[in-house]
C-alpha positions as CSV (number, residue, x, y, z in Angstrom):
1,X,97.8,115.1,106.7
2,X,96.7,118.5,105.7
3,X,96.5,120.7,108.5
4,X,94.1,122.2,110.9
5,X,93.9,125.2,109.4
6,X,93.5,123.7,105.6
7,X,90.5,121.5,107.6
8,X,88.9,124.4,108.9
9,X,88.8,126.3,105.8
10,X,87.5,123.1,104.2
11,X,84.3,123.4,106.8
12,X,84.4,127.3,106.4
13,X,83.4,126.9,102.4
14,X,80.9,124.6,102.6
15,X,79.1,125.9,105.6
16,X,79.3,129.0,103.8
17,X,80.7,131.7,105.7
18,X,82.9,134.0,105.3
19,X,86.1,134.9,107.5
20,X,85.3,137.9,108.2
21,X,82.3,137.3,109.3
22,X,84.0,134.6,112.1
23,X,86.6,136.7,112.9
24,X,84.4,139.3,113.5
25,X,84.9,140.1,117.8
26,X,87.5,137.3,117.9
27,X,90.1,137.6,115.6
28,X,91.8,139.9,112.8
29,X,91.1,138.6,109.7
30,X,94.4,138.2,108.0
31,X,95.3,135.9,111.5
32,X,92.4,133.6,110.7
33,X,93.7,133.6,106.9
34,X,97.8,132.5,108.0
35,X,95.6,130.1,110.0
36,X,93.5,128.1,107.2
37,X,97.1,128.6,105.2
38,X,99.3,126.8,107.5
39,X,100.9,129.6,108.1
40,X,99.7,130.2,111.8
41,X,99.1,128.6,115.1
42,X,96.3,129.5,117.1
43,X,95.3,129.1,120.8
44,X,92.6,126.9,121.8
45,X,90.9,129.7,123.5
46,X,90.4,131.7,120.1
47,X,89.2,128.8,118.4
48,X,87.1,127.0,120.4
49,X,85.1,130.6,119.8
50,X,85.5,130.6,116.2
51,X,84.2,126.4,116.1
52,X,81.1,128.1,118.1
53,X,80.5,130.4,115.3
54,X,80.2,127.5,112.8
55,X,78.1,126.0,115.7
56,X,80.5,122.7,115.3
57,X,81.9,120.9,118.4
58,X,85.3,120.6,118.8
59,X,84.5,116.4,118.4
60,X,82.6,117.3,115.2
61,X,85.9,119.0,113.9
62,X,88.8,116.3,114.8
63,X,86.4,113.5,112.8
64,X,86.5,115.7,109.6
65,X,89.9,116.6,110.4
66,X,90.6,112.9,110.2
67,X,88.4,111.8,106.6
68,X,85.7,111.1,109.1
69,X,87.2,108.6,110.1
70,X,87.6,107.2,114.4
71,X,90.5,109.0,115.8
72,X,93.9,107.6,115.8
73,X,93.1,106.4,119.8
74,X,90.0,104.5,118.2
75,X,91.6,103.5,115.6
76,X,94.2,101.4,117.5
77,X,91.9,99.8,120.2
78,X,89.7,98.6,116.7
79,X,92.7,97.0,115.3
80,X,94.0,94.8,118.3
81,X,90.3,93.8,118.8
82,X,90.4,92.9,115.0
83,X,93.5,90.8,115.6
84,X,92.9,89.3,119.3
85,X,89.0,88.2,117.6
86,X,91.0,86.1,114.9
87,X,93.9,85.2,116.4
88,X,95.9,87.1,114.3
89,X,99.7,86.5,116.7
90,X,101.3,88.0,113.0
91,X,99.4,91.2,113.2
92,X,99.5,91.2,117.5
93,X,103.0,91.5,116.9
94,X,103.3,93.8,114.0
95,X,101.3,96.6,116.8
96,X,103.4,95.6,119.7
97,X,106.4,97.0,117.5
98,X,104.9,99.5,116.4
99,X,104.0,100.7,119.7
100,X,107.8,100.1,120.8
101,X,108.7,102.2,118.4
102,X,106.9,104.9,119.9
103,X,108.0,104.3,123.0
104,X,111.4,103.9,122.1
105,X,111.2,107.1,120.7
106,X,109.1,109.4,122.9
107,X,109.4,107.7,126.2
108,X,105.6,108.5,127.0
109,X,104.3,105.1,129.2
110,X,101.1,105.2,127.9
111,X,102.7,103.6,124.8
112,X,104.2,101.1,126.6
113,X,101.6,99.9,128.8
114,X,99.8,99.7,124.8
115,X,103.4,97.0,124.6
116,X,102.4,95.0,127.2
117,X,98.8,94.7,126.6
118,X,99.9,93.8,123.4
119,X,102.3,91.1,124.8
120,X,99.2,89.8,127.4
121,X,97.1,89.2,124.3
122,X,99.1,88.0,122.2
123,X,100.4,85.1,124.8
124,X,96.7,84.5,124.7
125,X,97.1,83.6,120.5
126,X,100.2,82.9,120.6
127,X,100.7,78.7,120.5
128,X,104.2,79.5,122.4
129,X,102.9,80.5,125.2
130,X,105.0,83.2,127.7
131,X,106.4,82.3,130.9
132,X,103.0,82.7,133.9
133,X,104.9,85.1,135.8
134,X,106.2,87.3,133.6
135,X,102.0,87.4,132.2
136,X,100.9,87.9,135.1
137,X,104.1,90.6,136.0
138,X,103.0,92.6,132.9
139,X,99.2,92.6,133.7
140,X,100.5,93.7,136.7
141,X,102.1,96.8,135.7
142,X,98.7,97.4,133.9
143,X,96.7,97.2,136.8
144,X,99.1,99.3,139.3
145,X,98.1,102.1,136.3
146,X,95.1,101.9,136.3
147,X,94.6,102.3,140.2
148,X,96.8,105.9,140.5
149,X,95.2,107.3,137.3
150,X,93.7,110.5,139.3
151,X,90.9,111.1,136.6
152,X,90.1,108.2,134.0
153,X,89.4,108.9,130.5
154,X,88.9,107.4,127.7
155,X,92.2,106.0,126.7
156,X,92.3,104.2,130.6
157,X,88.5,102.7,129.6
158,X,89.7,100.9,126.4
159,X,93.0,99.9,128.4
160,X,90.8,98.1,130.5
161,X,88.3,97.5,128.7
162,X,90.5,95.8,126.7
163,X,91.8,94.0,129.5
164,X,89.9,93.1,131.8
165,X,89.0,89.7,130.9
166,X,92.8,88.5,132.1
167,X,92.3,89.5,135.5
168,X,91.1,88.2,138.9
169,X,87.6,89.0,140.0
170,X,88.8,90.5,143.2
171,X,90.5,93.0,140.3
172,X,87.9,93.3,138.0
173,X,85.4,94.8,140.7
174,X,88.0,97.2,141.9
175,X,88.7,98.8,138.5
176,X,85.3,98.7,137.4
177,X,84.6,100.6,140.3
178,X,87.7,102.9,139.9
179,X,86.6,103.4,136.6
180,X,83.3,104.4,137.4
181,X,83.1,106.7,139.8
182,X,87.1,108.1,138.0
183,X,85.0,109.0,134.7
184,X,82.1,110.2,136.2
185,X,83.1,113.6,134.6
186,X,83.5,111.7,131.2
187,X,80.4,110.7,131.3
188,X,78.9,113.3,129.2
189,X,80.9,112.4,125.9
190,X,79.1,109.8,124.8
191,X,83.0,108.5,123.4
192,X,83.5,107.4,127.0
193,X,79.9,106.7,128.4
194,X,79.6,104.4,125.7
195,X,83.1,102.7,127.3
196,X,81.7,103.0,130.6
197,X,78.4,101.2,129.9
198,X,80.4,98.7,127.7
199,X,83.0,98.1,130.7
200,X,80.3,98.0,133.3
201,X,78.0,95.2,131.0
202,X,81.5,93.0,130.5
203,X,81.4,93.5,134.4
204,X,78.6,91.9,134.6
205,X,79.2,89.1,132.7
206,X,82.5,88.5,134.4
207,X,81.5,87.9,137.6
208,X,77.6,86.4,136.4
209,X,80.5,83.3,135.2
210,X,80.6,81.3,132.0
211,X,78.1,78.2,131.4
212,X,79.6,76.1,132.2
213,X,79.9,76.7,135.4
214,X,76.2,78.2,135.8
215,X,75.3,76.0,138.2
216,X,78.0,76.5,140.4
217,X,76.6,79.1,143.9
218,X,77.2,82.5,142.7
219,X,79.7,84.2,144.8
220,X,79.5,88.5,143.9
221,X,75.3,88.7,143.6
222,X,76.2,91.7,146.1
223,X,78.7,93.4,143.9
224,X,76.8,92.5,140.7
225,X,73.3,94.4,141.8
226,X,75.3,97.3,142.6
227,X,77.2,97.7,138.5
228,X,73.4,96.8,137.7
229,X,72.7,100.5,139.7
230,X,75.8,102.5,137.9
231,X,73.9,101.7,134.8
232,X,70.5,102.4,136.1
233,X,72.7,105.9,137.5
234,X,74.3,106.5,133.7
235,X,70.3,106.8,132.3
236,X,70.9,105.6,128.7
237,X,69.2,107.0,126.0
238,X,66.4,105.0,124.2
239,X,67.5,104.5,121.1
240,X,70.7,102.6,122.4
241,X,68.5,99.0,121.8
242,X,71.4,96.8,122.2
243,X,72.8,97.9,125.5
244,X,69.3,97.9,126.7
245,X,68.6,94.3,125.9
246,X,71.7,93.0,127.0
247,X,71.3,94.7,130.1
248,X,68.0,92.3,129.8
249,X,69.4,89.3,128.8
250,X,71.9,89.9,131.4
251,X,69.9,89.9,134.0
252,X,67.6,87.2,133.3
253,X,71.0,85.1,133.2
254,X,71.6,86.5,137.0
255,X,67.9,85.1,137.5
256,X,68.9,82.3,136.5
257,X,71.5,81.2,138.4
258,X,69.9,82.7,141.2
259,X,67.9,79.4,140.8
260,X,65.2,81.1,139.6
261,X,63.8,80.0,136.2
262,X,60.9,81.0,135.1
263,X,61.8,84.5,136.0
264,X,65.5,84.2,134.2
265,X,64.2,82.3,131.3
266,X,61.3,84.6,130.5
267,X,63.5,87.7,130.2
268,X,66.0,85.4,127.9
269,X,63.4,84.9,125.4
270,X,61.9,87.9,125.8
271,X,65.3,89.9,124.6
272,X,66.0,87.0,121.7
273,X,62.4,87.7,120.1
274,X,62.6,91.6,120.6
275,X,66.1,90.6,118.9
276,X,64.6,88.9,115.9
277,X,61.9,91.2,115.7
278,X,64.3,93.7,115.2
279,X,65.8,91.7,112.7
280,X,68.5,91.4,114.5
281,X,69.1,87.1,113.8
282,X,73.3,86.9,114.4
283,X,72.4,88.3,117.8
284,X,69.3,86.1,118.5
285,X,71.2,82.9,118.2
286,X,73.7,84.0,120.0
287,X,71.6,84.8,122.9
288,X,69.3,82.0,121.8
289,X,72.0,79.3,122.3
290,X,73.4,80.9,125.1
291,X,70.0,80.1,127.0
292,X,70.0,76.4,126.0
293,X,73.3,76.2,127.0
294,X,72.8,77.6,130.8
295,X,69.6,75.0,130.6
296,X,71.6,71.8,129.6
297,X,74.3,72.4,132.2
298,X,71.3,73.4,135.3
299,X,69.7,69.9,133.5
300,X,72.8,68.3,133.8
301,X,73.8,69.2,137.3
302,X,69.8,68.8,138.7
303,X,70.2,64.6,138.2
304,X,73.9,64.6,139.9
C-alpha cells in the first residue's frame, strides 16, 4: 500500500494546490515534500491543519487512501456478515484463523474477541454444533468486554450488532442502552450514528419477537417504547428513508402485538405501498410476507 504522503500528494495535485500554499503558516515546504515522498512522518496536528486547507475531512482522506473502499474494520464486518448469511462455515473458519494469527502476533484483545465472535457464528452454521457451555462462555466473554468499555466507538457498536441475536433479552436490553449512552459522543459521526440506529432497530425487532410467537403476550412494552424514544432523539436525517420505513413497520408490528389490529395493519400496508412506489419491490414483498404471517398466526390463535 502506498504511504499516506503519496496519497496526500495525489489529492493535492488533483485539487490544483501547490506545496507552498499548503505549507504557508503550517510547516516548511521541504518538510511537506519529505512527507509526500514517504521520507518523513507527520504529526496529527500539522496533518489536520493542512487537510483543513484542502477542505478535506480525515474520513475522506482515509477513504481515498484505501482506494475508495471501506476501512479495513468495515470490510472485516462485511466479510463476517456475508459468510454468516450465506452459511459458509469454511469462510468463517478462514476468517477466524486470520484473526487468531493477529491475536497470537500482536496480543491485542480485540483480535481475540473477533475470534470468539467467529466461533459463535461458525457454531450456528456448522453441522457439528459446539458444546453449549463453550458457546455460552464465549458469549459471556464478549458481553463482559462490552460492559466494561467506558466509551463505545465503531468497533464496539459493530461487534455488538453482529452478536446481538445470540444474547438473552435481558442482556440485549442492558447492552443496547449501554450502546446508546456510551456512543453518544460519536453520534455526530455518520458511521457511528448509522450503526447505533441499526442496533436500536434490531433491538426493537428482537423484543417484539418472531412472527410464530406473535400471539403471545408482549413482555417488553416499556423497554420497546424507551428504544423508540432513543430513535426519536437521534433525529434521523430525512434522506434515511429505509430506516424511517423500518421504524414505521416496527410501530405497526407493535400495534398488532398489542392487539390494535386496524392501526397496526394500516401502518404495515402503508410501509409496503411506499416501498412499491419507490421501486423497492424485494423489500415490499418481504414486508408483505411478514404482515401476512403475523395475521395468519393471530387468526390461528383466535380460533383456539
